[in-house]
N, C-alpha and C positions, 0 to 999 in steps of 0.2 A: 766444247763441238769431239767427241770419240776419234784416235784416228781410223780412218777406213782404210777400206780393203784397196790395196797397191800404193800404199804411202811405206817409206820407209821406216821400221819401225826405231822408233826414238833410245838409243845407246842411253845407259844405267847402270851406276853402281851403287849395290843396297849390301847388307850386312844380313848372312843370313841368322836362323833360329840357333849354331854353335858361333855365331862370330865372325865367321871367315865372309870377303868380302865373293860376291860372285853379279859381272860384270853380263849384259845380253851378248856385246858383241865377241865372248871365252865361246859362244856357239858356233858365229858366224861360221859357215864351211864343212861344219863335224855334226853339225845337229839340229832336226825345227826346234820349234820351240810353241807351247803353248805357255801362255801366260792369264792366267789365273789371277785378277781384282776381287780382292771380298774385304766385308765392315769388316767383323771382327772376330776374332779367336773366341771358341765356349761361345758362340749364340748358335741356336737353333738348326736354321738354315745354312749357315759356313761350316759348321760338324760336320751336315748330313751331306754337302758339297766333296768336302773334301777328301771323306773317308773315303768317298762313292770311287776321286783318282784314287785313292790308298787298293782301293780292294781291285781296280783296272786296269795297275802300273803298266801289269805285259803290255797292254793295248799298246800304250805308247815307248814302250822300247820295243815293242814292234814296229815298230814305225818309224823306227830313230830320229826318237823325238825328248825333251827334259821336258818335264813340267816345272814352274816355277809359278809358286802363290803370292800371290803380295798383300798385304795389309798394314791400316797404319800402327799398329800395335809396336809395340817395346820390342823388340830380340829374346830379352829373357819371359815375356808373353808368350813369346811363340815359340820357344826351349821348353817350357811346360805347356804345352798346347800339344807340340809336337810327340812330346814323350809319351803325354796319356793317351793321346789318341793309336798314336803308331803311325805318324807321319814318319816316311822314311824318304818324302823330296823335298827339294828347300824352299823354307816360310821365310822370305827375304819383307824387312823391314824398312815401311818408307814411315816412319815416324819423324824421322829427322832429314831435313825440312821435314814440315810433315805436307807429306799430302805431297812432296813434287812428283816425283814418279806417277801415281795418280793420276796427276792437271799435267803433265805434260802428255797421259793417254787420254784426259779429256771424261776423266772417267769421275773425278773427287766431286762430291756433291756438299759445298759450299756450308750447307746448311744444318749438316748432319755429322762434318770434322771428318771424313770415311768415307772410301773410294765406296762405288755402286760394284753390281755383281757383273766387270765387264771381262772379256775374252777374249783373246788375241792370239788368233793362228798365227805363229810366224814362220816360215820358210829357212833355208840354208843360206839364203845371202841377205836375210833383213828384211824380206819385204811381204809386208799383213799381205793374208792370202785367206782371211777369216775372220770373222768378228763377231758380238753378241754382245748387248746389252742391255744387264737388263735390273731391274726397279730392286731396291731394297731386298724387299721379302720376298723376291720371283726369283725360284735353283734355275740354276740351268740346266741343259739338257747333254751329259756327258756323249752321246750315241754321237750329236750333233756335231759334235769337234772331234772328235775320233772320226764319224764322215768324211768329212773336212782334211784330216790329215792325210787322204787314200785316195784326196786327189791330187798333193804334192807332188 
């Protein structure tokens, strides 16, 4: 079961597409976080969603929010994907232990070996304030989580 609104967001430490360590707790007290789980780099729906975020980064910056996108791809795959698509926000690798963070958030599809499309809006205190979980083929609506940020 996915993490629910009102739950404390599980902390994690993952490597980004440049090999740097990113901890969710590093943003506590300073920024809201939109945590996006997606199945795989280089796939149609994922690329479309992440490029839409790229094209709308000012909407997040204006709301004092850091976007963190998590997949089960390796950091090497994520580096090439980010370079190819011009993605300038952190792409985090939940590759090993495989799916550990995705499982902690309740969005890992065991039968597929990847995360489903889970989005978590986390406030500056580390509390989940909004969430949506979509099936693998179903794209999310970026405007829904931007509206959720406006309520913080």
